[in-house]
Backbone as CSV, one residue per row, in Angstrom:
resi,resn,N_x,N_y,N_z,CA_x,CA_y,CA_z,C_x,C_y,C_z
1,MET,0.693,-1.015,0.236,0.072,0.186,0.143,0.749,1.362,0.316
2,SER,0.133,1.958,-0.551,1.024,3.550,-0.676,0.785,4.798,-0.064
3,LYS,1.552,5.296,0.362,0.746,6.922,0.928,1.333,7.579,0.355
4,LYS,0.353,9.088,0.335,0.999,10.334,-0.606,1.989,11.218,0.535
5,LEU,2.904,12.153,0.139,3.272,12.651,1.010,3.543,14.165,0.416
6,GLY,3.587,15.058,0.871,3.510,16.580,0.471,4.190,17.540,1.080
7,LEU,4.363,18.430,-0.448,5.583,19.429,0.640,5.524,20.729,-0.684
8,ASN,5.863,22.053,0.049,5.066,22.944,-1.228,6.359,23.580,-1.147
9,ILE,6.882,24.000,-2.502,8.666,24.166,-2.655,8.289,25.732,-3.838
10,GLY,9.530,26.692,-3.165,8.668,27.643,-4.496,7.137,27.891,-4.768
11,GLY,6.119,28.152,-3.991,4.814,27.920,-4.022,4.217,27.472,-4.797
12,ARG,4.982,26.270,-5.049,4.118,25.209,-5.647,4.456,23.401,-4.986
13,ARG,3.061,23.113,-4.910,2.637,21.782,-4.040,3.057,20.236,-4.886
14,PHE,4.334,19.647,-4.439,4.724,18.654,-4.751,3.748,17.426,-3.922
15,ASP,3.626,15.946,-5.084,3.441,15.228,-3.228,3.981,13.650,-4.383
16,VAL,4.288,13.208,-3.566,4.921,11.654,-3.797,4.414,10.378,-2.969
17,ASP,3.797,9.707,-3.875,3.554,8.217,-3.364,4.588,7.001,-3.114
18,VAL,4.486,6.933,-1.716,5.732,6.345,-1.055,4.615,5.363,-0.566
19,GLU,5.600,3.584,-0.620,5.395,2.723,0.485,5.131,2.966,1.853
20,GLU,4.096,2.828,2.142,3.695,2.726,4.006,4.864,2.881,4.823
21,SER,5.278,1.526,4.431,5.979,1.269,5.304,8.079,2.521,5.590
22,PHE,7.974,3.160,4.489,8.731,4.181,4.540,8.272,5.629,4.486
23,ALA,6.690,6.078,4.454,6.526,6.729,4.901,6.201,7.317,5.667
24,ILE,6.718,6.940,6.997,6.575,7.068,8.816,8.137,7.446,9.018
25,PHE,9.447,7.083,7.916,10.635,7.359,8.077,10.331,8.399,7.141
26,LEU,10.081,8.822,5.825,10.474,9.990,5.395,9.515,10.931,5.709
27,GLN,8.129,10.940,6.801,7.498,12.107,6.893,8.420,12.608,8.244
28,GLU,8.469,11.988,9.447,9.940,12.530,9.732,11.143,13.174,9.517
29,GLN,12.177,12.485,8.577,12.857,13.169,7.593,12.324,14.999,7.232
30,MET,11.399,14.699,6.701,10.622,16.111,5.850,10.266,16.778,6.661
31,ARG,9.779,16.390,7.949,9.349,17.171,9.368,10.628,17.762,9.671
32,LYS,11.774,17.586,9.974,13.677,17.817,10.527,13.978,19.249,9.400
33,ASP,13.595,18.833,7.869,14.093,19.538,6.759,13.687,20.210,6.712
34,PHE,12.394,20.746,6.645,11.223,21.615,5.721,10.352,22.252,7.001
35,ASN,9.125,23.316,6.629,8.347,23.632,7.015,7.178,22.428,6.209
36,VAL,6.906,21.357,7.217,5.602,20.578,6.676,4.569,21.362,6.040
37,GLU,4.126,22.585,7.392,2.825,23.178,7.468,3.269,24.621,6.091
38,GLY,3.871,24.633,5.788,4.176,25.907,4.778,4.893,25.736,3.726
39,ASN,5.461,27.109,3.124,6.311,27.498,2.098,7.251,27.261,2.009
40,ASN,8.466,26.458,1.482,9.810,26.203,1.745,10.458,27.326,0.214
41,ASP,11.438,27.680,0.348,12.382,28.339,-0.799,12.696,27.317,-1.090
42,LEU,13.941,27.413,-2.699,14.731,26.387,-3.009,16.156,26.235,-2.282
43,LYS,16.107,27.885,-1.659,17.715,27.929,-0.490,17.729,26.439,0.698
44,THR,16.327,26.470,1.116,16.102,25.611,1.774,16.469,24.064,1.344
45,LEU,15.701,23.816,-0.040,15.461,22.263,-0.770,16.945,21.795,-0.656
46,LEU,17.686,23.251,-1.572,18.689,22.900,-1.696,19.710,22.164,-0.708
47,GLN,19.862,23.119,0.563,20.268,22.944,2.233,20.297,21.249,2.609
48,ALA,18.718,20.876,2.053,18.144,19.640,2.859,18.824,18.235,2.049
49,TYR,19.046,18.601,0.564,19.780,17.713,-0.021,21.490,17.964,0.226
50,VAL,22.070,18.818,0.352,23.164,18.787,0.822,23.720,18.275,1.749
51,ARG,23.109,18.558,2.944,22.737,17.567,4.117,22.777,16.248,4.370
52,LYS,21.973,15.632,3.131,21.693,14.502,3.488,22.426,13.444,2.821
53,ASN,23.341,14.543,1.240,23.952,14.037,0.550,25.475,13.705,1.751
54,HIS,25.294,14.541,2.762,26.502,14.315,3.732,26.687,13.516,4.620
55,GLU,25.392,13.149,5.052,25.042,12.499,6.265,25.041,10.608,5.356
56,LEU,25.036,10.347,3.886,25.103,9.800,3.283,26.708,9.038,2.618
57,PHE,27.422,10.222,2.829,29.136,10.181,2.720,29.199,9.651,3.852
58,LEU,28.863,10.139,4.574,29.546,9.918,6.071,29.200,8.156,6.576
59,GLN,27.896,8.066,5.966,27.676,6.546,6.347,28.406,5.085,5.475
60,GLU,28.573,5.439,3.980,29.480,5.241,2.926,30.977,4.717,3.651
61,GLN,31.150,6.410,4.169,32.804,6.007,4.931,32.627,4.873,6.208
62,ARG,31.620,4.771,6.730,31.807,3.948,7.845,31.818,2.375,7.879
63,ILE,30.522,2.249,6.490,30.986,0.966,5.791,32.120,0.591,5.535
64,GLU,32.877,1.614,4.582,33.965,0.907,3.935,34.628,0.630,5.481
65,GLU,35.106,1.567,6.882,35.872,1.223,7.548,35.751,-0.058,8.378
66,ILE,34.604,-0.545,8.597,34.093,-1.451,9.208,34.287,-2.976,7.935
67,THR,34.485,-2.306,6.677,34.350,-3.432,6.037,35.987,-3.931,5.586
68,LYS,36.619,-2.826,5.997,38.445,-2.933,5.963,38.663,-3.663,6.785
69,LYS,37.956,-3.889,8.433,38.037,-4.623,9.831,38.064,-5.741,9.629
70,LEU,37.082,-6.234,9.159,36.554,-7.291,8.718,36.839,-8.148,7.598
71,GLU,37.962,-7.778,6.604,38.786,-8.101,5.990,39.829,-9.200,6.691
72,PHE,40.085,-8.155,7.929,41.692,-8.647,8.319,41.281,-9.810,9.589
């Protein structure tokens, strides 16, 4: 089953359909990164994108470190 989540960016409403199991997680993350009740400007969107990619970068570094430790 899917769930629709929406966000206003630059005065326009954007809705996405995601699996219900992922929707709870995504909704919480969106609350941390955006004003879910009002409008968000493009700068806010870019900042959230960069922040999430930085988190992914750090996560991948940790995975590589753990993998190297497991190889020995």
